[in-house]
C-alpha positions in Angstrom: 80.5 46.9 -20.1 78.4 44.6 -18.4 78.9 46.3 -15.0 77.9 49.9 -16.6 74.8 48.0 -18.5 73.5 46.4 -15.3 74.1 49.7 -13.3 71.6 51.3 -15.5 68.8 48.4 -15.4 65.2 49.3 -13.4 65.4 48.0 -10.0 62.7 45.5 -10.9 60.6 44.0 -13.4 57.0 44.3 -14.0 54.6 41.5 -15.0 50.8 41.6 -15.9 49.1 38.7 -15.6 45.7 38.1 -16.4 43.6 35.4 -14.5 42.3 33.3 -17.3 45.2 34.6 -20.0 45.8 30.8 -20.7 42.2 30.2 -21.7 41.0 33.4 -22.4 40.5 33.6 -26.6 42.7 36.4 -28.7 43.2 38.2 -31.6 46.0 39.2 -34.0 46.6 42.0 -34.2 49.1 44.1 -36.8 52.0 46.2 -34.6 53.7 49.7 -36.0 56.7 47.3 -37.4 54.1 45.1 -39.4 54.6 42.2 -37.1 51.4 40.3 -35.4 50.6 40.1 -32.0 48.0 38.0 -30.0 46.2 40.2 -27.7 43.7 38.9 -25.1 40.2 39.4 -26.2 37.3 41.2 -23.8 33.6 42.2 -24.6 32.3 45.3 -23.9 30.9 44.7 -20.7 33.6 42.2 -19.0 35.6 42.9 -15.8 39.4 42.6 -16.2 41.0 40.7 -13.3 44.4 39.4 -13.0 47.4 40.3 -11.0 50.6 42.8 -11.1 53.9 41.2 -10.0 56.9 43.4 -9.1 60.0 41.3 -8.4 63.0 43.0 -7.4 66.5 42.8 -9.7 69.4 40.6 -7.7 70.6 43.7 -6.0 68.6 45.8 -6.5 66.4 47.9 -3.7 62.9 49.3 -4.2 61.5 52.6 -2.7 58.4 54.0 -4.3 55.6 56.0 -3.1 52.8 53.5 -4.5 51.6 51.6 -7.5 49.0 52.7 -9.5 47.2 50.5 -12.1 44.8 52.8 -15.2 42.9 51.5 -17.8 43.4 53.4 -20.5 41.8 53.8 -24.5 44.2 55.7 -26.4 43.9 57.1 -29.9 47.4 57.0 -31.8 48.0 59.0 -34.7 51.1 58.6 -36.8 52.1 62.0 -37.4 50.6 65.1 -35.2 51.6 68.7 -34.6 49.4 71.5 -32.9 45.6 71.2 -33.8 46.4 70.2 -37.1 46.5 67.0 -38.1 48.1 65.3 -41.0 48.7 61.5 -40.9 49.3 58.3 -43.0 47.6 55.5 -40.5 45.2 55.8 -37.4 44.5 53.1 -34.9 42.7 52.8 -31.5 44.9 51.2 -28.6 43.8 49.6 -25.0 46.1 48.9 -22.8 46.9 48.7 -19.0 48.9 50.9 -17.4 51.2 50.2 -14.0 53.0 53.0 -12.7 55.2 52.5 -9.7 56.1 56.2 -8.7 59.4 57.0 -6.9 61.1 60.0 -5.3 64.1 61.6 -7.1 64.5 59.3 -10.1 62.3 58.7 -12.8 58.9 56.4 -12.4 59.0 52.7 -13.4 56.3 52.2 -16.2 54.9 48.9 -17.9 52.0 48.3 -20.4 49.7 45.3 -21.3 47.9 45.7 -24.5 44.5 44.0 -25.1 41.7 43.9 -27.4 38.1 45.1 -27.0 35.8 43.6 -28.9 31.9 44.5 -29.5 29.5 41.9 -29.7 28.0 40.7 -33.2 25.3 42.7 -34.1 21.4 41.4 -33.3 20.1 43.4 -35.7 21.3 43.8 -39.4 18.8 45.3 -41.9 19.1 44.6 -45.8 19.9 48.1 -47.7 17.2 48.2 -50.2 16.9 51.8 -52.2 15.6 53.4 -56.0 17.8 56.1 -57.2 18.2 57.6 -60.8 17.6 60.3 -63.1 13.9 61.9 -63.7 12.9 60.1 -67.4 16.7 59.1 -67.7 17.6 56.5 -65.3 15.9 54.4 -62.3 17.7 51.7 -60.7 16.9 49.8 -57.6 20.1 48.6 -55.7 19.9 46.0 -52.8 22.6 44.7 -50.4 22.1 42.1 -48.1 23.1 43.9 -44.7 24.0 46.9 -43.3 26.8 45.4 -41.1 29.9 43.6 -41.9 32.3 41.5 -40.5 36.0 42.4 -41.6 36.1 38.9 -43.3 32.8 38.9 -45.0 31.0 38.8 -48.1 28.5 41.7 -49.8 25.8 40.1 -51.7 23.3 42.4 -53.5 21.8 43.0 -56.8 21.2 46.3 -58.9 18.0 45.9 -60.9 17.6 48.2 -63.7 13.8 49.5 -64.3 14.3 52.1 -67.3 17.5 53.1 -69.0 17.8 56.1 -71.3 21.1 57.0 -71.2 24.1 55.0 -73.2 25.9 53.3 -70.1 29.3 52.2 -70.7 30.1 50.1 -67.3 29.3 50.0 -63.7 31.3 49.5 -60.4 31.2 49.7 -56.7 33.6 51.3 -54.7 34.5 50.6 -51.0 35.3 53.9 -49.3 37.0 54.7 -45.6 36.7 58.1 -44.5 38.9 58.9 -41.3 38.2 62.3 -39.2 40.6 63.3 -36.9 40.1 66.7 -34.5 37.1 68.6 -33.8 35.4 71.6 -35.2 37.3 74.0 -37.1 40.3 71.8 -36.6 38.6 68.4 -37.9 41.0 66.9 -40.8 39.4 64.4 -43.0 41.0 61.9 -45.3 38.8 59.7 -47.8 40.7 56.7 -49.5 39.1 54.2 -52.0 40.0 50.9 -50.9 38.3 49.1 -53.7 37.5 48.8 -56.8 35.1 46.1 -58.4 33.3 45.9 -61.7 30.1 44.9 -61.8 28.9 45.6 -65.5 30.6 45.7 -68.7 28.1 47.3 -71.5 25.1 48.9 -71.2 22.4 47.3 -69.7 18.5 46.9 -70.8 15.0 47.6 -68.9 14.5 44.7 -66.9 17.8 43.4 -66.8 19.7 42.3 -63.1 23.3 42.7 -61.9 24.3 40.6 -59.2 26.6 41.7 -56.9 29.5 39.7 -54.6 32.6 41.2 -53.3 35.0 39.5 -50.4 35.9 41.9 -47.9 39.1 39.4 -47.0 41.6 41.2 -49.4 41.3 44.7 -48.2 42.9 46.1 -45.1 40.0 46.8 -43.7 39.8 47.8 -39.6 36.3 48.2 -37.9 34.0 51.4 -37.9 34.9 54.0 -35.0 32.0 56.6 -34.1 33.0 59.5 -32.5 35.8 58.4 -30.2 36.4 60.7 -27.4 34.9 63.1 -30.1 38.2 63.4 -32.0 38.5 60.6 -34.3 36.1 58.6 -36.6 36.7 55.6 -39.3 33.4 55.1 -41.5 33.1 53.0 -44.8 30.6 53.3 -47.4 29.8 51.6 -50.5 29.7 53.7 -53.3 28.1 52.5 -56.7 29.6 54.0 -59.7 28.4 54.6 -63.8 30.0 55.8 -66.3 28.1 56.7 -69.5 29.6 56.5 -73.3 30.4 60.4 -72.9 32.5 59.2 -69.5 30.3 61.4 -67.5 29.8 59.5 -63.6 26.8 59.2 -61.6 27.6 57.9 -57.8 25.4 56.7 -55.1 26.8 56.2 -51.8 25.9 54.2 -48.8 27.2 53.9 -45.4 27.7 50.4 -43.9 29.1 49.5 -40.5 32.3 47.0 -40.2 33.2 44.9 -37.3 35.8 42.6 -35.9 34.2 39.0 -35.6 35.5 37.2 -32.5 38.2 34.8 -33.2 39.5 32.0 -31.3 42.4 31.3 -29.3 
């Protein structure tokens, strides 16, 4: 049994290390099995420097036609059939791929994942807008900014300028819209991640309703826009008002979600 197990072992081990691997900041990323992995964090404009060590196993001989190192950015879909995308989860993955090419036998491949970090936005304007129904409802809403980190807090207010309909309640929703494919083969799925009640009861003219919504309880990912022209993740704040006849009034506003730089 031990002899057979050893016979099918690869002839070498491949070890990938980054030159500053011990001191480089890391980020916790949830894997498919639900467990968290700590991956090295690289800024968008950084160089990736390190070494690949190929160590022959005892008693093994290595014959190869070259070693190739690739930097890959991959879109992983949970389920994919042809050009029609039917999925339950999506992930973007960055990895170094090392391939040892061999004749007549399978190549030896090793991967080293890492995480790409986009710096904190330098411009982060607030969102201000007036909406309503002519001669019936006129409200002004404001969010303190348009770009939020994953563990951020949405702060804002709703101000009623005109109220001539009987409003029963008001809530704020966080919606995620994921799209895959392109052209006629694009598949879009929208999911409501959170519903937060802002008001219960009818407002009056001049009333101001504060907003304070914590994002940390929700499983958010960063915003992705047209990755390889095949994959997007967008987030929206959806303001919903319900009147006493259960008619619903909506106002949707897109926001950007980004990952904050984390320490080791």
